[in-house]
N, C-alpha and C positions, 0 to 999 in steps of 0.2 A: 317615697316609695319609688318614684321614678328615678330620682338620683342614686338610690340604692341598686336599682335593677341595672342602671347604666354602668355603675363601678363594678357590679358582679361581672357584667359581661366584658368589660374592659380588663378586669383582672385576669380572666382566663385567656385572653388574648395576649396580655403582657407576659404571662407565664411562658407561653410558646416562643415569644420573641426572646426572653431571657435565656433560654436554653441555648438558641443559636447564636446569640450575642456573646454568650460565655465562652463559646468555642473560638470565636475571633479573637477574644482578650486573654484567653488563658496564657498564652506565652509571655504576656506582659505582667503577670501576677495581680491581675485586676481583683479588687475587692468588691465588685459591684454587688448591688443588692436586687437587680432585676429591673424591669422596666422595658418600654419599646413602644413601637408605633401602633400595633394593634392592626395593621393593614394586612390584607391577604398576601399569600407568597407570590402570587402573580403580579399584584400591584407593586409589591416591593422589588420584584425582578425588573419591572418596568422602570421603577424609580432608579434603580441601581445603574440600569443601563445607560441612563441619561447623564450620568455624573462624569464630569471631564477631569480626569486624573493627572493629566500632563506628565511631569517627571516624579510623581508622588511615589515615595518608596520607604521601606524601613518601617520604624515605629515612632510614635508620638507619646510623650508623657504630658499630662495635663490634669490640673486639680482645680477644686473650687466649689462654686455653688452646689448645694445638694438640691436646691429647689428645682434646678434644671436637669437633674440627673436622668429622670425618665426620658426626657427629650434627647439628651445626649446618647444615651443607649440606642434609642431608635435610629438615630442619625448613623452612629458607628456601625451598627448592623448593615445598613445599606452601602456606606462608603467602604467598609472592609471588603465587602462582597464584591464591589466593582473594582477597587484599586489594589487590594492585597496588603493595604497599610494596616498595621495594627495600632489602636489607640487605647491607651490606658487612661481613662478619666476617673479619679478616685472620688470626687464628690464630698471631700472632706469638710467643705464649708468655705464661704466667701473668703474669711479672714485668712484661712490656711492657703488657699489658692493664690491670693494676692501676695503673700509672703513668699511662697515658693516661686512666683514669678520674678519678684524683684530680686531674689537670690540667684536667678539664673538656672533654676532646677528643672523647669518645665518650658514646653514650647508656648503654651498659652494657658490662661486662667479663666475661669468662670466667676463672675461676681455679680451679686444683686444690688450692689452700691457702685458707683463710679469711683474711680481712683481719686484719692485725696491729694492734695498738693505735694505733701511729703512723700506719698507714695510714687508720684510722677518723678519726683526728684530722685527717688531711690531706683527707679526704673531705667534712668539714664546711664547708670553704671553697667547695666547688661544689654542695653540697646545701643550699640556702637553708633554714634552720629544721629541717634534718634531718641524716642522715649515711649513709654507704654500709652496706649489709647484705648477708649472704650468704644466697643461696636455692639449696639443693642440687637440682640438676636432672638430672645425669647421673652415673651409676656405672659402674664398669668395672675389670677386672683390669690391672695393669701386667704385661705379658708381659715375659719375658726371651726375646728372640728371638736364636737362634744359627744359625750357618752353619758346619758342621763335616762336611766330606765323610766319607759312609760311616756317620754317626751319625744314625739316624732319630728315636731317642727319647732323652731325656737328663733325668736327675734330679739335683737339687742341693739343698743345705739353706743355711740362713741363713749359717752360719760360712764355707762354701764359697764362697758368693756374695760375701760380703764381702771375702774374701782374694782373689778374681778381680779385684774392682773397686778394690782397694787395691794391686794388683800384688805380692801376696804369693804367688799362684799364677799361673804364667806359661806352662805347657804344658797342652795338653788331656789328657795321659796322666799327669798328677799322680796321686800315690797317693791323695789325698783324693777326686778325682772318680772314680777307678777303683772304690773302695770302694763308693760309691753306685750305681755302674753296672757290676756285674761282668761282665755278659754283652756289654757294648759293645765294639766294636773301636775304642778311642780312638787317635788318631794322635798321633806326636811333632810336634806342630805348635803353633806359638806362638799364645797367645790374644791376640786384638786386641779389647780392651774398649772399647766407645764410650759415652761420656756427653753430656749436654746441653752445648752451649757457651752457651746463652742461659740467663737465670733462668727456671726451670720448675718449676711445681707438681708435675710428675711426679717430678723429681729430689727435690723436698721429700718427697713420699710414699714413695718408694723408700727414701730414706735413713732416714725415720722407721721404715719396717720394719726396717732393719738395726740401727737404734739399740735398737729395742725387742726384737728376736728374738735378737740376738747383740752385745750391748753391750762383751763383751770383745774382740771383733774389728772393731768399728767405733768409733773413738774420736772421731770428729768430730761437731761440734755439730748438723749438719744445716741445711736451709734450701734456698731456691730455687737458690742457686748452688753448683756443684759444688766440694767441697773436698778430695777424695782426690788422692793423687800419682799420676802416670803416666795411662796410657791415652790415648784419642784423643776428640775431640769433634766434634759436628756440631749445627747449629741445628734446633730444633723436632723433634717426633716423627718427622714425615716424613723429615728429614734423617738422624737416627739409623738409622731403619728402611732407608734406602737405602743406607748405608754397610755395614750388616750384610749386606744381600743381595748386595752386590758384592765383599765381602772374605771371603776364606777364612780361617777360624779366628776369625771375629767373633762378638761377643756384645754386646747392648745391650738398653736398658730403653725401652718405649713402650707405648702402649695397644693392647690385643689387636686392634683394628680394623685396625691397621698391619701385622700379620702377614700375610704373602703368600707366593706361590710362590718357592722357593729360601731361605725363612727358616722355621725351625721353632721351637715354643716349649717352654721348660723346664717340667718338673713339678716342684713343691716338695715335699720331705720336710719336713712340718710336726710330725711326731711322731705324726700320725694313723696309722690302721692301713694307709693306702695314700698314696703320693704324689698331690698334687692339681694337676690341669692348669688352666691359666686358661681360664675359660670364662664365659658370662653366668650360668649357674647356681651355679658355684662363688663367683662375686664376689658374687652376690645373697645366698648363704647367710653370707657374712662381713658384708655392709653391714646385713643385717637386724639384727644385734646392736649397730649403731651407736647412740650416744646424742646427743641435742640438747644442746649445751653452750652455745650462743648465749644471749644475754640480750635482751629486748625482742622486737622484730621480727627480729632476728638468728637464723638457724637453722643455724648452723655446727655440724658433728658431730664426735664423737670415734670413731674407727675402732679395731677391735681387731687390731692387727698380729701379736698373739702367739697368735692362735687356734689350738687343736688340735682343733677340731670337725671330725668327719667331713665330708668334701666341701667344706670352706670354705677358699677360696683366700685367703692372708693378705696378699698384696701388692695391695691394691685402693686406688682413689681415688674421691672424689666431687668433681666439677666444680661450682663454684658460679657462677650468674650474679649478679653484683655490681651493684646499682642503689641509687639514693637511695630512702629510705623516704619522705621529703618533700623538696620543692625540685627535683623533676625539671623540666627545661626545658619549657615549655608547648608548644613546637612538636614535640617528640619524645615527650612522654609518652603520647598516645593509642596511637601505633604500638608503643611500648615495652610497654605494659600488654598490648596485644592479642597481640604475639608471645609475651610470657612466660606469658600465660594459655593460649595454645595449647600451647606445648611442655611446660607442666604438666598439660595435660589428659589424660584417659584416652587419647585418640587419639594425642597427642604422644608419650606415654610408651611406647605400644605398639610405636612404630617402633624403639626402642631395641634390644630383644632380636634384631631381624632383622639388625642391623649390628654384633653383638658388644659391645653395651653392656648395662649392667644398669639396669633402671628403678630410681627411688627408691621405697623401701618405702611402702605406702599411708598409714600413719599420718603419715609425715613429709611426703609430697607433698601431704596434705590440709591441712597448716598452711601449705605453700608457696603453695597456691592462694588461701587466705584472706588471707595477707599481700599477694599481688599485687593482690587487689581494694582494698585499702586505700592503694595507692601514690598519691602526689599530687605 
């Protein structure tokens, strides 16, 4: 009930932000679905007044991760207010964003998965004298949202989650689910498992968790494209969340900020003393243990999907902003640097925890800030 109330309040706030954000983006033909910071107008104005615009001007086209869409919308509102730059971030999914970036169609991309070697190679064609790099900017839990009448709280573990999404467990009153939820009144209702229809970094991270936590029950290789049999699909995080909300017996995966009225979030039995619910705090506890594995200016991270630490939620993701380290287009570089500088700043990162995202740990975001200043 606490989570539902929190999201009802957040939804009202996001609606107000979406209206003002839409005005800033209309000239770019944005297809935004809403979202925003939920901060008051006075705090937003204060935030906007601290933004360093430099020579930023014109408009930026960007695309990618739909998981970070609500964060981008909040940042765009403040940045556009301060600098007058129009930013159209489509949020079409990580796969679409990386493709658009390597084809030179956008100034930067958002992806919940770091660039693959072949994507880095492709980026060199559009980054004159340089290459695409990963800058971690947004953290957050991947929530398992469910819609089961009469079930207000639900605990699942990795093997059970894997079997649900691989069509091995098909009813909500299955013995495995009953064992994890002995006091719940589980109905004899068919499970409707929803996954992403588009290539998605959220899918990549969700399946990385299953591969790491329960390899005996998840035999797929993973990646941005969904591989398991059965289930139903919908595009982007908002699409999966909407299907879960309107379908009795549904369950799906999406970033926590998409959990809303009519959808509850699963807590995960990780082997710690108590199941862990998705939250900013529990995601931060997991991301804090992440290691930088990128080389050079690339700051891609390795997450611990098998954590059993108390209060650490294991199914997390980090969204990267992907940009050229060198060879950015001269007409978009000032605005790109100014926007990235803002979202990596203390003020920009503070917004995240107010809209169910996790800020990037201090030591990592400090490296991001240094890298942004060197973009050329």
